[in-house]
N, C-alpha and C positions, 0 to 999 in steps of 0.2 A: 534422341530416340526415347529416353525416359519421359521427357516432357510430352511427346506425342502419345505415349501409352497412357499417361495420366489424363490427358485431354480426352482420349477415346473412352476411358472409364467414366469420366464425368458426363460425356455425351450419352453414354449408355444409361446412366442413372437418370439423366434428363428425360430420355425417351420412355423410361419405365415409370416415370412419375415420382422418383425419389423414394420415400419411405424410410422406415427404421433401418432396414438392411443397407439401403443406399447411404444413409447418414453414417452408419458405422464404418462402411467401406471407405467413405470420404475421410473419416478421422484416421483410419489406418494408412490411407494413401498419403495424407499430409504428414503423418508421423514418419513414414518411410522417406519422405522428401526433406526431412529435417525440420518441419514445422511442428514442434512438439507441444507448444503451448504450455499449459500448467501440468501436463502429465508427469514430468520429473519431480516437481515439488510435491505433488499429491502422493506419488509413490514413496518419496523420501519421508514424508510426514507419517505415512502408515508404518513404515519400517521403524522410525524413531519411536513412535508411540508403542508399537509392539514390544520393542526391546526394553524400553523404560518400564512398561507395565509388568513384564516378566521379572525385571530386577527389583521392582517395588510396586506391589499391588495397590498402593495408595495413589499412584500417579493419575490414573484415570477415574479417581473418585470424583463425585460431584463437587465436593468442597474445593479440591485442588483445581479442577477445571474452571470453576467460577473465579478463583484467584488468578488463574492463567489468563483468562479473557480480560480481566480488569488491568492486569499488569501489561498487557499487550497494547492497550489503547493509545497511550501517550506516544511511545516510540513508533507505533504503527502509523499514527497521523503524520509524524515527521517522515517516515519512509514513503508515505503517499506523495509527499512533495519531491522526494528524491526520484521516484518513478517518473514524474513529469519532466524533470531536468535531464534524466538519463535518456528519455525518449528522443531528445534532440541531439544526443551524442555529447552532452556536457556533464559537468559534475559540480556539486556544491559540498565543500568540505567543512563549511562553517555552521551547518544546521544545529549541531550540539551547542555551540556558543550562542547562536541566535535564540535557541530555546531557553537556555539559561538566563540570558539577558532579559527576555520577555517575561520569564517568571519573576525575576528580580524587580522589573518595572511594575508588574502587577502588585507585588507585595508592598513596594514603597508607596505606590499611589493609593492602594486600598487600606493598608494598615497605618503607615507613617503619616500620610497626608489626609487620611480620612475621607477620601472620595468614595462615591457609591461603587459597588463592585462591578456593575455593568460598565461604568465609565473607565475603570481600571482595565477591564478585559478589552474593551474597544481600543484603548490607547496602546496596549501591548500588541494587539493584532495589527494595528496600523503601523506600529514601529517595525514589525516584521515585514510588512508590505513595502515600506519605504526602503528598507535594506535591500530587498530584492530588486527594487527599481534602480537603486544606485549601482548594484552589480550589473544590471542590464546596460546601463549607460556606459560603464567602463568597458564592457564587452563589445557593444555595438559601435561606439564612437571611436574608441582607441585600439580596439582589437586585442586587448589584454586577455590572455587565456583564462578560462573560468577556473582552472586549477590554481593559478596564482592569485586571482581576485579573492576567491573564497578561502584560500589558505591565509591570506592577509586578514580576511574577516574573522577567521577562527581565532587568531591571536588578538586582534584589536578588540573584538566584542567580548572576549574573555576578560581582558583588562577593564573594559567599560563595565562589565557585570560586577567585578570586584569593587570598582569605584562607586557604583550605584548603591551597593549594599553597605558600604562604609566600614567603619571600624568594628561594628557588631558582627558582620559576616554572615548573619542569619536573621531572618524575619519570619516569625510564625504567623500563619493565617488562623483566624478564629475558627474553632471547631464547629461553632453553631452557625457559620455562614452557609449560604446556599451553595456556594461553589465547592466547599469541602464536602458538604453532604452529597452533592451530585457525584463526586469522584469516589466516595468511600461507602456511602450508606444507601444511595438511591438505586432501587431495583424495580424493574418493570413488573406490574401485576400479571399474574398468570394468564388471565383472560386476554389481556392486551398483547402478551407475548405470542399466544396462539393466533391472535388476529394478525399480528405482523407476519407470522409464518404463512397464513392464508394469502395475505396481500402479496408477499414475495413470490409465492407460487403462481398466483394469478398474473402478476406483473411479468413473470418470465414467459408465461404462455402468450400474453397479449403482445409483448415485444417480438417474440418468435413468430407469431402468426402474421404480424404486420411486415416483418422482415421477409418472411416466406412469400407473402403476397407481392411485395415489390420485386423479388427475384423472378417470380413466375411471370409478372408483367414484362420483365426485361428478357424473357426467354431463357432464364438460367435455372439450374436445378435448385430445388428447395426441399426443406424438411416437410414430411407429410403431417397431416393432422394427428394421426395416431402417435407418431413419434413426439410431437409437441406435447400431447396430453401425457404420454408416459414420462417424459422428462420433467414436466411440471409436477406430476404426481410423486415422482421420486424425490424431488426437492421438498415437497410438502411433508412427506413422511420423515425425511431426514431432519428437517427443521422442527417438526412437532416432537420427534424423539429427543432432540437436543434441548428444547424448552422443558420437556417433562423431566429429563435427567438433571439439568441444572436446577430445576425447581425442587429437587429433593433436599437442597440446602437453602441457598439464598435466592437463586434464580438468575435472570439475565440482568446485568448491570446497565444502567442508563448510559454510562460512559462508553461501554462497548457498543451499544446501539448507536450512539452518536458517531463513533468511528466507522461502523459499517455503513451508516447513512452517507458519510463523506465519500466512502469508497464507491457506493452506488451512484452518487452524483457525478463523481469524476469518471466512472465507467461510461455513463451516458454522454458526458461531454466529449470524451475521447473517441467513442465509437459511433456517435449519432449526430455529431455537429460538424460544421465546416471547419471550425477551429481545431477540432480533434484530428480531422483528416490532414489539416495543414501541419500539425505537430508531427505526425507520422511521416509526412512527406519530407519535412525538413530533416528529420532524423535519418531518413533513408538516403537522401542526396540533397545537400543544401543548394548547390548550383542548379540542379534540375527543378527544385521547388521555386527558386527565384525566377527562372525562365518561364515557369508555368503561371506566373503572376501572383505568387504568394508573397505577402509582406513578411519576409524572413525576420527582419528586425523586430517587428511587432510580436511574432511568435516567440522569439528568444526572450523578449521582455516579459511576456505573459508567464512563461514557465519559471523564470527566475523569481518573479513576484509571487507566484503560487508556492514555489518551494520554500521561500522564506516565511511566507504567511502560515503555511502548514507547520513550519518549525516553531513559530510563535505560539500557535494553537497547542501544539504538543507540549511546549514548555509550560503553558498555563495549566494543562491537564496534569502534568507531572507535579507541579507545585501544589495543585489542589489535592492530588493523591497523597502527597507527603505531608500536606498541611503546613508547608514551609518552603521558603526559597533561601538557599544558602550558596556559599562559594563553590560548592561541588555540583550545583544544579546544572544539568546539561553536559557535565564532564564525564570522566570515566569512559565507559564504553558506549555511551548514548550515540555519539556521532557514528562510530563504526558499525554499531548494531543497526542503525537506520539505513545506512548504505548497504550493509550485508543483507538486510531483509528484502530490499528492493531487488538485488541481484539474485538472491536465492529464490525469490518469487517468480523469476523468469524474465525480468527486464534485462535486455541486452546492453552491455557496456558499449556496443558499437552503434547504438541508436536505432530507432525505427521499429523496435520489437518490445512488446510488453503490454501489460494491462494494469488497470487500477487494482484488480483483485490480487496482483502479485504482491502488493504491500501487505494485504491481509494474510495471505498464505505464508509469506516470508517471515513476518513477525511472529506468527504462531509457531513456525519451525524453531526460530531462535528462542522464543520464550519457553517452548517445550523442552529444549535442551537445558536451559537455565533452571527451570523448575525441576526437571527430572534429576539432574545432577545434584541439586540442592537437597532433594529428598534422600539421595544416596549418601549425603554427608561428604561429598567429594570437594576438594579444594577448587577455588575459582580458576586456578591455572588449567585444570582439566577442561573446564567450560570453555575457556578461550581457545584451547587447542582443538577441541571438538568443533566449535563454531567455525574456526579457521579452516578446518578440513572440509566441512560442509560447504563453505563459501567457495573454496578452491574447486570442489567437485562441480558446483553449479556453473562456475565460469568455464570449466572444461567442457561440460555438456553444451553450453551456449556456443563455444567455439566450434565444437564438432558439428552441431546442428547447423551452424552458419555455413560451414564448408559444404554440408550436404545440400543445403538450399541452393548454394551457388552451382553445384554440379548438376542439380535438377532444374536450373534456370528459374528458381523462385526466390533469389536473394533480394 
């Protein structure tokens, strides 16, 4: 009955030509059916920022937000890889150890062996990709659960990291190197930041217009031109304000721009390519995807390789940000924060649900909690408890929305 009512409303919007009102109604209908998207994390972020700003007016200052964006980039890139592997209903528990090992490999090759920095970076990234490929072979050929494979990797690569660093236990990266400068001191010029904002708004309009045209050709409801313009204008205003506000101190860091660029690339690959549709199909139902002709093993291999590769890139960024690689690199709460960021950002633990933007939103939530509680001079134990509570709430919302989708026939 509910599915029939939803279909009738969609048909009515189709006959009326869509429009802004139709688009808003569609969002409400999907939310009622359990398809919440990023709504919970956006609402949660607004609440967190409001509370922390009330408790400490420095929290939303330009200087603190610049630091927040820079601190989010490294773990955010790792979380982007976790999103990929969660979409197929699997998990990687070793991303922290892989990131630490990659950072150690970079430091040894660049500092101890004297290789060019780009060679060291390439070697570290390839190392991450090879680790992901090995995981995929163990998963596809022998059927070993990803939980067990990556748990073994967590322990094994942590030991290998300690071995690579040797008795010193820490290797400092030159402060005058381009890599350290990129992570600590490189900021986008104001004019270029505004240009990026305009390009982002234009890209949103172009992609939305092309998508709407395809839907109209297929006889489906689509967003009207006025709604597309309004949405793009809202994004332009928001980004322009953000650029202006961050520019009151240092501006937008190149490392954060790099992270956002990776998010946009993965969003395109997941939402606009055959491979992306295959990932969601495998995450939704492996057997159905196999019977539909999808190379399931190749999809699993691709997401494991991507996850470990992003972990390696995140480890390189973390080492550059710290200007060092040591025995604690990739340790502590890096592993858990990356997984928590993906889940808090709306990626379902059950597979088949989530977007690349979930990594961006999720890590901003986690880093906001960390930054805000640090400004309040609260112990790290409080940060762990608050982050755990937010993670649990995100999983509860995911479980409830999944039940709602099932009852509405949209699972």
